[in-house]
C-alpha positions as CSV (number, residue, x, y, z in Angstrom):
1,X,52.8,206.0,157.2
2,X,53.9,203.6,159.9
3,X,51.5,201.0,158.6
4,X,53.0,201.2,155.1
5,X,56.5,200.7,156.5
6,X,55.4,197.8,158.6
7,X,53.7,196.2,155.5
8,X,56.9,196.6,153.4
9,X,59.1,195.1,156.1
10,X,56.7,192.1,156.4
11,X,56.8,191.7,152.6
12,X,60.6,191.6,152.6
13,X,60.7,189.1,155.4
14,X,58.2,186.9,153.7
15,X,60.2,187.0,150.4
16,X,63.3,186.1,152.2
17,X,61.7,183.0,153.8
18,X,60.4,181.9,150.4
19,X,63.9,182.3,148.8
20,X,65.5,180.4,151.6
21,X,63.0,177.6,151.2
22,X,63.6,177.4,147.4
23,X,67.4,177.3,147.9
24,X,67.2,174.5,150.5
25,X,64.8,172.6,148.2
26,X,67.2,172.9,145.2
27,X,70.2,171.9,147.3
28,X,68.4,168.8,148.6
29,X,67.4,167.9,145.0
30,X,71.0,168.4,143.8
31,X,72.4,166.3,146.6
32,X,69.9,163.6,146.0
33,X,70.8,163.6,142.3
34,X,74.5,163.3,143.1
35,X,73.8,160.5,145.5
36,X,71.7,158.7,142.9
37,X,74.5,159.2,140.3
38,X,77.1,158.0,142.7
39,X,75.1,154.9,143.6
40,X,74.1,154.1,140.0
41,X,76.0,151.2,138.3
42,X,77.6,152.2,135.1
43,X,77.0,149.7,132.3
44,X,80.3,148.6,130.8
45,X,81.8,145.9,128.5
46,X,84.8,144.0,129.8
47,X,87.5,141.7,128.5
48,X,89.8,139.4,130.3
49,X,93.6,140.1,130.4
50,X,95.2,137.2,128.4
51,X,98.7,135.7,128.5
52,X,99.9,134.3,125.2
53,X,102.6,134.2,122.6
54,X,102.6,137.2,120.3
55,X,104.6,138.0,117.2
56,X,107.3,140.8,117.4
57,X,106.6,142.8,114.2
58,X,107.6,145.9,112.4
59,X,105.0,147.8,110.4
60,X,105.9,149.8,107.3
61,X,104.5,151.1,104.0
62,X,106.1,149.7,100.9
63,X,106.0,150.3,97.2
64,X,105.9,147.4,94.7
65,X,108.6,147.4,92.0
66,X,109.0,145.1,89.0
67,X,111.8,142.6,89.4
68,X,113.2,143.6,86.0
69,X,112.2,146.4,83.7
70,X,113.3,146.5,80.1
71,X,112.8,149.3,77.6
72,X,112.7,147.8,74.1
73,X,114.5,149.8,71.4
74,X,115.6,149.0,67.9
75,X,119.3,148.4,67.0
76,X,118.5,149.1,63.3
77,X,116.6,151.8,61.5
78,X,113.7,151.3,59.1
79,X,110.0,151.0,58.7
80,X,108.1,149.1,61.4
81,X,106.5,146.4,59.4
82,X,104.7,144.3,62.1
83,X,103.7,144.4,65.8
84,X,103.2,140.8,67.1
85,X,101.6,141.5,70.4
86,X,98.8,143.5,72.1
87,X,99.3,146.2,74.7
88,X,99.2,144.7,78.2
89,X,99.9,141.2,77.0
90,X,102.0,138.7,78.9
91,X,105.0,137.6,76.8
92,X,107.7,135.0,77.4
93,X,111.4,135.4,76.9
94,X,112.2,134.9,73.2
95,X,108.7,135.8,71.9
96,X,108.6,137.9,68.7
97,X,107.6,141.5,69.4
98,X,108.4,143.6,66.3
99,X,109.6,143.2,62.7
100,X,111.6,146.0,61.0
101,X,111.7,146.1,57.2
102,X,114.7,143.8,56.4
103,X,115.0,144.5,52.7
104,X,117.9,146.9,52.9
105,X,119.8,144.6,55.3
106,X,119.1,141.6,53.1
107,X,120.6,143.4,50.2
108,X,123.7,144.3,52.2
109,X,124.1,140.7,53.2
110,X,123.8,139.4,49.7
111,X,126.4,142.0,48.5
112,X,128.8,140.9,51.3
113,X,128.3,137.2,50.3
114,X,129.0,138.1,46.6
115,X,132.2,139.8,47.6
116,X,133.3,136.8,49.5
117,X,132.5,134.5,46.5
118,X,134.5,136.7,44.1
119,X,137.5,136.9,46.4
120,X,137.4,133.2,47.0
121,X,137.7,132.6,43.3
122,X,140.5,135.1,43.0
123,X,142.3,133.4,45.9
124,X,142.0,130.0,44.1
125,X,143.6,131.5,41.0
126,X,146.3,133.2,43.0
127,X,147.2,130.0,44.8
128,X,147.5,128.2,41.5
129,X,149.8,131.0,40.2
130,X,152.1,130.5,43.2
131,X,152.4,126.8,42.5
132,X,153.1,127.4,38.8
133,X,155.6,130.3,39.5
134,X,157.5,128.2,42.0
135,X,158.6,125.8,39.2
136,X,159.3,128.7,36.8
137,X,161.4,130.6,39.2
138,X,163.6,127.5,39.9
139,X,164.1,127.2,36.1
140,X,164.7,131.0,36.0
141,X,161.9,131.5,33.5
142,X,160.6,134.3,35.6
143,X,162.2,136.6,38.1
144,X,162.1,136.2,41.8
145,X,160.2,139.5,42.0
146,X,157.3,138.0,40.0
147,X,157.2,135.0,42.2
148,X,157.2,137.1,45.4
149,X,154.3,139.3,43.9
150,X,152.2,136.2,43.4
151,X,152.7,135.1,47.0
152,X,151.8,138.6,48.2
153,X,148.6,138.4,46.1
154,X,147.6,135.2,47.9
155,X,148.2,136.8,51.3
156,X,146.2,139.9,50.4
157,X,143.2,137.9,49.1
158,X,143.2,135.8,52.3
159,X,143.0,139.0,54.3
160,X,140.2,140.3,52.1
161,X,138.3,137.1,52.5
162,X,138.5,137.5,56.3
163,X,137.2,141.0,55.9
164,X,134.4,139.7,53.6
165,X,133.4,137.1,56.2
166,X,133.3,139.8,58.9
167,X,131.1,141.9,56.7
168,X,128.8,138.9,56.2
169,X,128.6,138.4,60.0
170,X,127.7,142.0,60.5
171,X,125.1,142.0,57.8
172,X,123.6,138.8,59.3
173,X,123.4,140.6,62.6
174,X,121.7,143.6,61.1
175,X,119.2,141.2,59.4
176,X,118.7,139.5,62.8
177,X,118.1,142.9,64.5
178,X,115.1,143.4,62.2
179,X,113.2,140.9,64.3
180,X,113.0,142.1,68.0
181,X,112.2,139.5,70.6
182,X,111.4,139.7,74.3
183,X,114.6,139.6,76.4
184,X,112.6,138.7,79.6
185,X,109.3,137.2,80.5
186,X,106.8,139.8,81.7
187,X,103.9,142.1,80.9
188,X,104.0,144.7,78.1
189,X,103.0,148.3,78.7
190,X,101.8,150.9,76.2
191,X,102.7,150.4,72.6
192,X,104.8,153.5,71.8
193,X,105.3,153.0,68.0
194,X,102.6,151.8,65.6
195,X,103.1,149.8,62.4
196,X,104.3,151.9,59.5
197,X,106.4,154.3,61.6
198,X,110.0,154.9,60.7
199,X,112.2,153.7,63.5
200,X,115.7,155.2,64.2
201,X,118.5,152.9,65.3
202,X,119.6,153.3,68.9
203,X,117.1,156.1,69.6
204,X,117.8,156.9,73.2
205,X,114.8,159.1,73.5
206,X,112.2,156.6,72.3
207,X,111.3,153.1,73.3
208,X,108.9,150.8,71.4
209,X,107.5,149.2,74.5
210,X,108.4,148.6,78.2
211,X,108.3,145.1,79.7
212,X,107.9,144.6,83.5
213,X,108.6,141.3,85.1
214,X,106.1,141.0,87.9
215,X,106.5,137.3,88.9
216,X,108.3,137.4,91.2
217,X,108.1,141.1,92.3
218,X,109.9,143.3,94.8
219,X,108.5,145.6,97.4
220,X,110.8,148.3,98.8
221,X,110.2,150.0,102.1
222,X,112.0,152.0,104.7
223,X,112.2,151.5,108.5
224,X,113.6,153.8,111.2
225,X,117.3,153.3,111.8
226,X,116.7,152.3,115.5
227,X,115.1,149.1,114.2
228,X,118.2,148.1,112.2
229,X,120.1,146.3,114.9
230,X,117.0,144.2,115.8
231,X,116.4,143.3,112.2
232,X,120.0,142.3,111.5
233,X,120.0,140.2,114.7
234,X,117.0,138.1,113.6
235,X,117.9,138.1,109.9
236,X,121.3,136.5,110.8
237,X,119.4,133.5,112.2
238,X,117.4,132.9,109.0
239,X,115.1,134.5,106.4
240,X,112.6,136.9,107.9
241,X,109.0,136.6,106.7
242,X,107.3,139.6,105.2
243,X,103.6,140.0,104.6
244,X,102.0,142.6,102.2
245,X,98.5,143.6,103.2
246,X,96.8,144.7,100.0
247,X,93.3,145.4,101.4
248,X,92.4,147.4,104.5
249,X,90.8,144.4,106.2
250,X,93.8,142.2,105.5
251,X,91.8,139.6,103.5
252,X,94.0,140.1,100.5
253,X,97.7,139.6,101.3
254,X,100.8,138.1,99.9
255,X,103.6,136.3,101.7
256,X,107.3,137.0,101.0
257,X,110.7,137.2,102.5
258,X,113.2,140.0,103.3
259,X,115.9,139.9,100.6
260,X,117.8,143.2,100.8
261,X,119.0,145.6,103.4
262,X,120.7,148.8,102.1
263,X,124.3,149.6,103.0
264,X,123.6,153.1,104.3
265,X,121.1,155.0,106.3
266,X,119.4,158.0,104.7
267,X,120.7,161.0,106.7
268,X,117.8,163.2,105.7
269,X,115.1,160.8,107.0
270,X,116.9,158.6,109.5
271,X,115.6,155.5,107.8
272,X,117.2,152.6,105.9
273,X,115.8,151.1,102.7
274,X,115.0,147.4,102.4
275,X,113.3,145.1,99.9
276,X,111.2,142.0,100.1
277,X,110.6,139.4,97.4
278,X,107.2,138.0,96.7
279,X,106.2,135.1,94.3
280,X,103.1,137.1,93.3
281,X,101.6,134.0,91.7
282,X,98.1,135.5,91.7
283,X,99.4,138.9,90.7
284,X,97.9,140.7,93.7
285,X,100.9,143.1,93.7
286,X,101.4,145.5,90.8
287,X,104.4,147.8,90.1
288,X,103.9,151.2,91.7
289,X,101.3,149.9,94.1
290,X,101.5,151.0,97.8
291,X,100.9,148.3,100.4
292,X,101.1,147.9,104.2
293,X,103.9,145.6,105.2
294,X,104.4,143.4,108.3
295,X,107.9,142.2,109.0
296,X,107.9,139.3,111.5
297,X,111.1,139.2,113.7
298,X,110.4,136.7,116.4
299,X,107.7,135.6,118.9
300,X,107.3,136.9,122.4
301,X,106.1,134.1,124.7
302,X,103.8,134.7,127.7
303,X,103.0,138.3,126.8
304,X,100.2,140.0,128.7
305,X,97.7,141.5,126.2
306,X,94.5,143.4,126.3
307,X,92.2,144.8,123.6
308,X,93.6,148.1,122.4
309,X,90.4,149.9,123.0
310,X,90.8,149.2,126.8
311,X,93.9,151.6,126.9
312,X,93.1,155.2,127.8
313,X,95.4,158.2,127.8
314,X,95.4,160.7,130.7
315,X,97.5,163.5,132.0
316,X,99.8,161.1,133.7
317,X,100.0,158.7,130.8
318,X,98.3,155.5,129.7
319,X,95.9,153.6,132.0
320,X,93.1,151.1,132.0
321,X,90.0,150.5,134.1
322,X,90.0,147.2,135.9
323,X,87.0,145.6,137.6
324,X,87.4,144.7,141.2
325,X,85.6,141.6,142.6
326,X,83.1,143.9,144.3
327,X,82.1,145.3,140.8
328,X,83.8,148.7,141.2
329,X,86.2,150.3,138.8
330,X,89.8,151.1,139.4
331,X,92.1,153.2,137.1
332,X,95.3,151.3,136.8
333,X,98.4,153.0,135.1
334,X,100.1,150.7,132.6
335,X,103.3,150.5,130.5
336,X,102.6,149.7,126.9
337,X,104.4,147.4,124.5
338,X,103.7,146.5,120.9
339,X,100.3,146.6,119.3
340,X,99.1,144.0,116.8
341,X,95.7,142.9,115.4
342,X,93.7,145.2,117.7
343,X,95.6,144.1,120.8
344,X,98.2,145.8,122.9
345,X,101.0,144.2,125.0
346,X,101.1,145.4,128.5
347,X,104.7,145.4,129.8
348,X,103.8,146.4,133.3
349,X,100.6,147.1,135.4
350,X,98.3,144.1,134.7
351,X,98.2,140.4,135.4
352,X,96.5,137.6,133.4
353,X,93.0,136.9,134.5
354,X,92.1,140.4,135.5
355,X,89.1,142.1,133.7
356,X,89.5,145.4,132.0
357,X,86.8,147.8,130.6
358,X,86.7,148.0,126.8
359,X,83.6,150.1,126.5
360,X,81.9,152.7,128.8
361,X,85.1,154.2,130.2
362,X,84.0,157.8,129.7
363,X,81.4,157.4,132.4
364,X,83.8,155.9,135.0
365,X,85.9,157.2,137.9
366,X,87.8,155.2,140.3
367,X,85.5,153.6,142.8
368,X,82.4,153.8,140.6
369,X,80.0,150.8,140.6
370,X,79.7,149.0,137.3
371,X,77.2,146.7,135.6
372,X,78.8,144.3,133.2
373,X,76.8,144.0,130.0
374,X,75.9,140.5,129.1
375,X,76.4,139.0,132.6
376,X,73.6,137.2,134.4
377,X,73.6,139.8,137.1
378,X,73.0,142.6,134.6
379,X,70.0,140.9,133.1
380,X,68.2,140.8,136.5
381,X,69.4,144.2,137.7
382,X,66.9,146.9,138.3
383,X,67.2,150.0,136.2
384,X,68.4,153.1,138.0
């Protein structure tokens, strides 16, 4: 029995020694791994902090609007005899668009002209009567009443002739309204009435076609009210340039100018509406289209800028990693300014000429060694 107890005690002691050996061995390996990781140079890509003039800009999203929009309606009723354009066709001011059947209005014009001719003949006869009666009344061959009646007939016929001329003018207008011409130059939309349809005069509920003038074209947009003072300040010195970015990569764009600032701020959104005018010679902008806008205010000289991907966000705010001369990293807090074209203005925290990390930051801590990719040292460096 004693031998068994001694054997068990020896076994426990031996197991303890083995466990202690394994723990020490793992601890040494972990420490070695940490030392290797600490001493290993982290590969990074860097960029130099630059000092240059940068534009002060405001970004917004705008919506293109036709400079003028006209809904074409008929002033007279009748059968639509002819359509003189195609849907989506460009038309010039004065181009013939529609013809309404003019027969009814031609007949009314002819009747008015006939009435005028009849009354002109009657007036001539009445005037001759007045001349003849003037001699007869002096000789007392007719009464004064008969003479006065002849004079009254002349005056009445003259009034009737004026009414006939007005009727002719109105009938000519009605005949003219049978041909509908483009009031503005622009592009036609859907044709809303086909040939042969009966058209009602002054039908408020139905247009024949809508014309949009798109050269030039407007783009409306809204900016936060806190930008209003700055915009008014620079707009007072001259026209502000506006660029519409039509494609995501900015290859397709259109240049214009700020032409309108609304007279009130929208209480619901805290924004103010503005408009820009664009020549749109190549018709890159289309009514209803949404575009990204860049409003240039001024140029900030000697601004310190870095690539935007160098800026990181931590618990205490924004920071960048700079590279010290001994090829170690340092986390540097920064105060950011405006961003533009993939670059960010640094208001405080950096100086021109310093190098900042643009790729590889997730492996870095302050004091870590770095290996700059693409440098001569990195090509000959031994792999860790």
